[in-house]
ZAZADREN-114755 format. One record per residue (C-alpha): residue number from 1; residue in one letter; x, y negated, z negated. Coordinates in nm, 3 decimals, padded with zeros to 5 digits. Each point is the difference from the previous one (the first is absolute). Layout:
// ZAZADREN-114755
mido marke c1 c2 c3
NUM A X Y Z
...
//
This chain:
// ZAZADREN-114755
mido marke c1 c2 c3
1 M 20.316 04.473 16.905
2 S -00.217 -00.121 -00.271
3 D -00.333 -00.173 00.047
4 I 00.109 -00.287 -00.249
5 D 00.092 -00.316 00.166
6 L 00.265 -00.183 -00.207
7 T -00.012 -00.350 00.187
8 S 00.035 -00.305 -00.211
9 E -00.387 -00.078 00.061
10 N -00.100 00.348 -00.148
11 L 00.240 -00.043 -00.268
12 D -00.157 -00.358 -00.107
13 D -00.364 00.164 00.039
14 S 00.115 00.281 -00.228
15 K 00.112 -00.253 -00.269
16 K -00.346 -00.193 00.023
17 I -00.177 00.329 -00.037
18 G 00.210 00.099 -00.314
19 S -00.059 -00.366 -00.150
20 L -00.383 00.037 00.057
21 M 00.020 00.351 -00.174
22 K 00.165 -00.143 -00.295
23 N -00.250 -00.301 -00.005
24 D -00.281 00.259 00.004
25 E 00.161 00.181 -00.276
26 V 00.020 -00.329 -00.217
27 K -00.365 -00.071 00.095
28 K -00.099 00.350 -00.106
29 D 00.184 -00.044 -00.335
30 S -00.164 -00.349 -00.063
31 L -00.334 00.150 00.046
32 K 00.022 00.250 -00.249
33 M -00.249 -00.021 -00.283
34 T 00.147 -00.088 -00.350
35 D -00.204 00.037 -00.310
36 R -00.009 -00.384 -00.023
37 N -00.152 -00.008 00.348
38 L -00.217 00.274 -00.057
39 G -00.146 -00.185 -00.307
40 M -00.043 -00.324 00.186
41 V -00.190 00.179 00.284
42 I -00.234 00.167 -00.274
43 F -00.038 -00.351 -00.167
44 S -00.079 -00.150 00.335
45 W -00.268 00.265 00.078
46 I -00.143 -00.037 -00.341
47 I -00.048 -00.381 00.067
48 M -00.144 00.066 00.338
49 L -00.232 00.253 -00.105
50 L -00.110 -00.206 -00.305
51 A -00.076 -00.313 00.247
52 S -00.167 00.226 00.271
53 S -00.352 00.109 00.051
54 L 00.073 00.344 -00.153
55 S -00.154 -00.104 -00.334
56 I -00.330 -00.135 00.151
57 I -00.032 00.293 00.215
58 L 00.013 00.242 -00.300
59 W -00.223 -00.217 -00.211
60 R -00.261 -00.007 00.298
61 E 00.028 00.354 00.096
62 L 00.047 00.187 -00.339
63 G -00.183 -00.238 -00.236
64 P -00.309 -00.204 -00.023
65 G 00.169 -00.302 00.185
66 E 00.298 -00.255 -00.078
67 P -00.035 -00.152 -00.348
68 F 00.031 -00.375 -00.017
69 W 00.302 -00.008 -00.225
70 W 00.219 00.249 00.215
71 P 00.154 -00.264 00.226
72 F 00.102 -00.185 -00.320
73 I 00.177 00.308 -00.120
74 I 00.204 00.021 00.331
75 L 00.062 -00.388 -00.020
76 T 00.156 00.052 -00.330
77 F 00.222 00.297 00.104
78 L 00.110 -00.191 00.293
79 A 00.072 -00.311 -00.199
80 I 00.198 00.222 -00.255
81 I 00.203 00.163 00.271
82 F 00.078 -00.351 00.143
83 I 00.118 -00.128 -00.341
84 I 00.205 00.318 -00.060
85 S 00.168 -00.036 00.341
86 L 00.100 -00.357 -00.128
87 V 00.156 00.132 -00.309
88 K 00.142 00.317 00.100
89 K 00.301 -00.022 00.217
90 T -00.039 00.370 00.147
91 L -00.326 -00.136 00.159
92 K 00.098 -00.316 00.140
93 P -00.020 00.163 00.368
94 Q -00.377 00.052 -00.091
95 R -00.072 -00.356 -00.099
96 S -00.119 -00.140 00.334
97 F -00.193 00.295 00.095
98 S -00.182 00.016 -00.326
99 A -00.055 -00.395 00.019
100 I -00.164 00.051 00.334
101 L -00.207 00.279 -00.092
102 L -00.109 -00.205 -00.303
103 I -00.074 -00.297 00.231
104 I -00.200 00.204 00.257
105 F -00.210 00.172 -00.285
106 I -00.071 -00.357 -00.180
107 F -00.118 -00.141 00.343
108 G -00.235 00.292 00.042
109 Y 00.139 00.232 00.237
110 G 00.082 00.274 -00.247
111 G -00.175 00.314 00.065
112 G -00.348 -00.113 00.130
113 W -00.103 -00.143 -00.346
114 K -00.264 -00.301 -00.013
115 F 00.300 -00.157 -00.216
116 G 00.225 -00.283 00.060
117 I 00.003 -00.360 00.110
118 I -00.124 00.053 00.356
119 P -00.315 00.195 -00.083
120 T -00.057 -00.217 -00.294
121 I 00.002 -00.316 00.239
122 R -00.196 00.150 00.266
123 E -00.262 00.116 -00.227
124 S -00.035 -00.342 -00.159
125 L -00.306 -00.218 00.042
126 L 00.226 -00.288 00.091
127 W 00.163 00.182 00.266
128 T -00.322 00.155 00.158
129 E -00.143 -00.348 00.008
130 W 00.282 -00.146 00.143
131 M 00.043 00.255 00.279
132 N -00.394 -00.028 00.094
133 S 00.053 -00.376 00.018
134 M 00.258 -00.021 00.292
135 P 00.020 00.122 00.344
136 W 00.047 00.364 00.057
137 A 00.344 -00.044 00.165
138 L 00.144 -00.182 -00.287
139 S -00.116 00.210 -00.271
140 S 00.147 00.299 00.193
141 I 00.334 -00.187 -00.001
142 L -00.034 -00.077 -00.385
143 I -00.087 00.361 -00.062
144 H 00.299 00.114 00.184
145 L 00.229 -00.242 -00.179
146 L -00.132 00.132 -00.323
147 R 00.088 00.354 00.098
148 L 00.315 -00.126 00.101
149 S 00.111 -00.162 -00.321
150 P 00.167 00.336 -00.157
151 A 00.229 -00.005 00.304
152 F 00.066 -00.381 -00.048
153 V 00.083 00.058 -00.409
154 I 00.210 00.292 00.109
155 L 00.216 -00.183 00.241
156 L 00.025 -00.291 -00.247
157 F 00.119 00.251 -00.264
158 L 00.243 00.155 00.246
159 F 00.130 -00.374 00.074
160 L 00.032 -00.071 -00.373
161 T 00.203 00.300 -00.085
162 G 00.271 -00.118 00.248
163 R -00.100 00.208 00.320
164 K 00.059 -00.174 00.335
165 R -00.241 00.025 00.289
166 K 00.212 00.248 00.180
167 D -00.019 00.238 -00.303
168 F -00.372 00.072 00.093
169 Y 00.027 -00.048 00.372
170 L -00.134 -00.366 00.018
171 M 00.218 -00.122 00.263
172 I 00.039 -00.044 00.373
173 G 00.150 00.295 00.162
174 E 00.191 00.059 00.327
175 I -00.248 00.137 00.235
176 R 00.261 00.126 00.228
177 A 00.208 00.171 -00.262
178 N 00.078 00.371 00.033
179 V -00.194 00.234 -00.190
180 E 00.220 00.175 -00.270
181 P -00.084 00.265 -00.253
//
């Protein structure tokens, strides 16, 4: 006798396994890197490294310090990349990504520079006097709200681009739902 059990239950299981294997093959085919996808990945990394702390680290470690004009160069490149993504259809998937990095950089969270809206506000005489004139708890709340302002602007941007709350996980979930991969 053979070790294979040919009952209807096992035949159904083998069909399920066969269909899962076909789905796996489809997933592997869809994950293959095409030249266009490779170009998008490289373009994304260029944008990310441009907005990251890499340039400030290199200026501080290899040079005399960061020049005051360098953040403006990065800001210009990020703005150009965003404008190009508006014009060129092949870069449309990068539009939101480049816009969010541009927002983050403009607000002053781009790479540790003392550049941007938030550092400018926090270093202003008016802000300093205002913070010193109010109770500690209230000034602390206002500082945290100022730090959260890029997140609020990014959320506004995502809503204005037609995304729904569930697209970026701002929804009430089911606490008793099963965990699935």
